[in-house]
N, C-alpha and C positions, 0 to 999 in steps of 0.2 A: 316314459313319464317326464313330466316337467319338474325339473329340480331348481327352478329359479329361486325358490324360497330360501334355499341354503346359501344363496349368494347375495342376500340383503345385508346392508351394513349393520354393525352392532356398535353402539356407543354407550359407554357406562363409565362415569368418572374419567380416569386417565386413559381408558382403552377406547380406541377408535379403529375398529376393524372393518376391512372391506368385505368380509364374508363371515360365515359362522364356523369355519373350520379351524381347529387348533391342532398343532403338532403335539402329541402326548409326550411327556418326559420319558426317556429311555436311557438307562445307564449304558455308557459306551466304554468307559475305562480307557480313554485315549488321551489323557492329559498328564504327561510325565511329571511325577511328583506333585500333582495337583495343579499344574499350570496349563491352561488350554492353549493350543497352538493355532497357527493360521489355518491349518486343516479343519479345525473346529469351526472357525468363522466361515470357511467355504461350505462346510456341511450344512450349517443352518441357513446361510445366505442363499444356497441353491434352492432350498425349499420355500423360503420367503419369496424368491424370484419366480416361483411356479405357483403363486397365488395362495399359499397358506396364510390365513389371516393372522393367527397368533402362534408364535413359537413359545412353548414352555420347554425350557432347557432340561437336559438330564439333571439328576440330583446334584446339587453343589453344596459342599459342606461348610458348616459354621466353624468358628475358631474354638474348638474344643479338642482335647488330645485324642479322643476316641470317636470322633464324629464320623469316621469312615472305616470301612473294612478292607479296602484295596487302595494302594498308594496312588494309583493313576486316576482315581475319581477326582474330578476338578474341585478345587477349593473356591469359596467365595470370600476370601480374606487374604491379606498380604498384597503388597504392591505389585508384584509380578503377575499374579493371577488376576487382580482387578484391572490392571492396565490392559491385559489381553481380553478380558470380558468386555471392556469398553469398546475395543475394536470389533468384537463380535456383535454387540448391540448396534454399532454404527453400520456394520455390513448388512444386518437384517433390515435396518431402516432404509438404507440406500436401495434395497431391493423391494421396498414397498410394504414390508411386514412390520408387525409389532412383536415384542419379546418380553418374557418374564422369566427370571431365574426361579428354579425350584430349589428352595432352601431346605436343607436336610441334615439330620443327625440319625445315623443308623441304629443307635441304641445298643442293646445287649444282644448282638448277633455274633457269637464266637465261632466264626469260620473264616477261612481265607487269610489275608494278610493281617498280622497282629499289630495293632497300633502301639505307640510308645507309652500308653497308660492303660489300666484295666478298662474293659468295656463299661460304659455307663448304661444303666437301666433303672427302672423304678425300684428295684430291690437293692441297688448298690449306691444310689446317689444320696449324698447328704443334702441338707437344706441349702448349704452354701453352693454345692454343685448345681442344684436346681436353679438357684438365683443367677449364678454365673452363666448357665446355659440359656436361660431366658434372655439375659442381657446380650449374649452372643447372637441369638436370632435377631434381636433388634439392630445390632451393629451391622449385620450382613444386609438387612433390608435397607438401612440408611445408605450403605455403600451402593446398593443397586440403584437407588434414586439418584444419587450424586453422579453416577457414571452414565445415566441416561436410559435405564430400563423403563418399560411402560407400566409394569405391574409387578407384584410379588406373588409367587405361589409358595405356600408352606406345605411340606410333605407330612401329612398326618395320617397316612394310610399304610396298609400292607405289612403291619407288624414292626415298623420302625419306631424310634423313640417316643414320639408323641402318641402314636397308636398303642404303644406298650402301656402308657399311663391310662388310656381309655379302657383297655381289655382286662377283665377280672382274672384271666389266667396268667397275666404277667405283672399285674399290679396288686400286691397284697399289703401295701403300706397301711399303717394304722394312724398316720398323721393326716394333716389337711390335704395331702396330695393322693390319698387313697380313698377308700369308701366302698360300701356294699352296692351302691347304685351307680349306673352309668353317668348320671348327672354329677354325682360327687367326683367321679374320676375324670371329669372333663376339666377340672380346675387348671391343671398344668397347661393344657392346650389353650384355654381361655387366657391365661397370663402371657403365653407366647404371643397370641394375637394382639393383646393390649400393648405389649412392648413394641411390636412392629408398628402398630398404629401410631403410637407416640413418636416413633422414630421417623416416620415418613409423612405424617400429616393426614388430613382427611380426604384429600383429592386423589391420592394414588390408590388404585384398586388392589385389594388383598383377595387372593384366591386361596382356598384351603382344599387340599385333596384328602378325601376320606374314603374308607372302604370298610365293608364288613369282613371280607375275606382277608386272610393273612398269607404271607409267603410260606408259613409252616402249617397252615390249615386252610385249605381252599374252601371249606364249607363253614367256616366260622360265622357266627351271627351274634353281634352284641346287642343290637336292638331287634327284639322279636315282634314288635308291633309298632304302629304309628306313634303311640304315646311315648314309648321308650325312645324312639328316634327323635321326637320333638324335644325330649328332655336332654338329648345329646347336642343337637344342632342349634337350638334356639339360643342357649348361652353363648355359643361361638359367634352367631350372627350379632347378638347384642354387644359382644366384645369388639366387633369391627370387621368380621368377614363380610366381604361384598358378594363373592361368587363362590359357590361350592362345586368342586370337581368330584363328581360322584363315580367312583371306580367300581365297576362290575366286571365279572368275567364275560358275561354276555348281556349286552344292553337291553335285549328284547325280553328278558325274563322279569316277571313281576317280583317285586320285593316282598310283598305280604299277600296272604290269602285274601280273597274278596275284592281285589282290584288288579287291573293290569298295569298300574303305574310301576315304573322301574324305580331304581334308587334315586336317580336325579329327579324324577317326577314327584316322588314323595317329599324330598327335601324342599323343592320349590313350592309345593302345596302347603307345607307346614310353616315355612319361613317367609315366603314371598320373594326370596332372593333369586337372582339369576343362577342357573346351574349349567354345568357342562356334563354331558353324558359321554361315557367311554366304555369300551368293552367289545372287542371283535367287530368293530364297524367295518362293513364291506367284506367280512369274512364269515365262514361257517363253522369255525372252530376257535375255541378260546385260547388265551395265552398260556394257560396252565398246561395244555397239551404239548406246547412247544418246550416249556421248562422240563416236562417229564420225558423229553427225548423223542417226542412224536414227530410226525412229518409236518409239512407246511399246512396251509389252509386254502381251500378253494374260495374263489371270489363269490360273493353273495350279492343279492339285489339290495335296493334301497327303499323299497316300498314301505316297509315297516318303520324304518328310520324317518321317512318323510311324514307318515301318518302321525307318529308321536310328536315330531317337531311342529307340525302345523296345528296340532291340538294344544300346543303350548307347554308340553311337559318339560322341556329344557330349551336353553337359548343358544348353546354352543355345542359342537360335536368334536370330540378329540379322536384323532386317528394315530395309531402307533405303527404296528408292523407294516401296514400297507405303504406308509411313507418311508420306511426303511427299504422296502422292495423297490419303490418307484417314487422318486422325489417329485414327479409331475402328476401324481395321483389326483390332486385337487383340480389342477388345470384340465386334465383329461375328462374328469366328471363334468366340469363347467362347460366344456366344449362338446360334450356328448360323445366322446371317443371311448365309450365303455369297452369296446372290443379290444382296445389297446391296453387295458388294465390287466396286469398279470397277478396271479395269486401269490401270496407270500411263500417264500422258500426259506427254510431254516438258515441256509448259508448267508442270506442277506444280513442276519444279525451279526455276522462276523466282519462285515465290510464297513467302511466309513466313507461312503461316497455322497 
């Protein structure tokens, strides 16, 4: 098949990409005490040099006492971490790519390393905590702009802090940050977006990663129909989100009955905003099987991905596990070397090449 469409440029606000492929954020826990090393720069630079259009970094944490649950997750605050992130951005640019940090707060996830303060979540945060956390998101985004990143991604998916405010099973607040409807529970996310927009100005692109599924519930669904989805995503778009990163376990699955549109396709249809699709691209098994201790995944074809892309369902395509397995995955696809693409093997998740 002809895959040239995937390699058309993408230009939107501050993003000027040579193709439609995005490296999906994947937590690596390889930054001692939160400070990324030269190895991190080499890791991202290697993939930028092999034709990945946009690098979205692993989750990087804001300046809150319990924003991470493992000490070697990278920070996006403090002079040492930010100086090294500048070197990483410069390395990616030197290799022809663009880069966005994924800004993150894990929320109330009581497992693994224990932070120096109680975990924060919708049930435990005071109004002052909420205000300070929103401000910390804005400060991290401002730092990203100052040190030369091309865009910002906010992690609002998979059961972490922002997503905990969205979900009725984790947000039972009775004040202005709670509510019976998904639209009401969107307030915290909306205010994070507004703070980031105020910090970085109008021209820098804001990406927001959303999901229905959670790390603790692979089958969760907050929006059960298009109307509920619109009530969730439209306020976020109005607040300043430019691009929605729509996380699914399997990108080819319809989001709602009566249409074959996937999660990214529906968000684009409802908001008109560009979207990124993600979820087992190039593979035949989703990421949850890996987390459950399953084997790797066999390589799959690209016919369905191309059909949906050419129909206009989404604008960008995020690839995760395949880029862990093979840094040159995008380049091999571009050059038609499909027989050289190997399937994902679980041991690749433990390497940092």
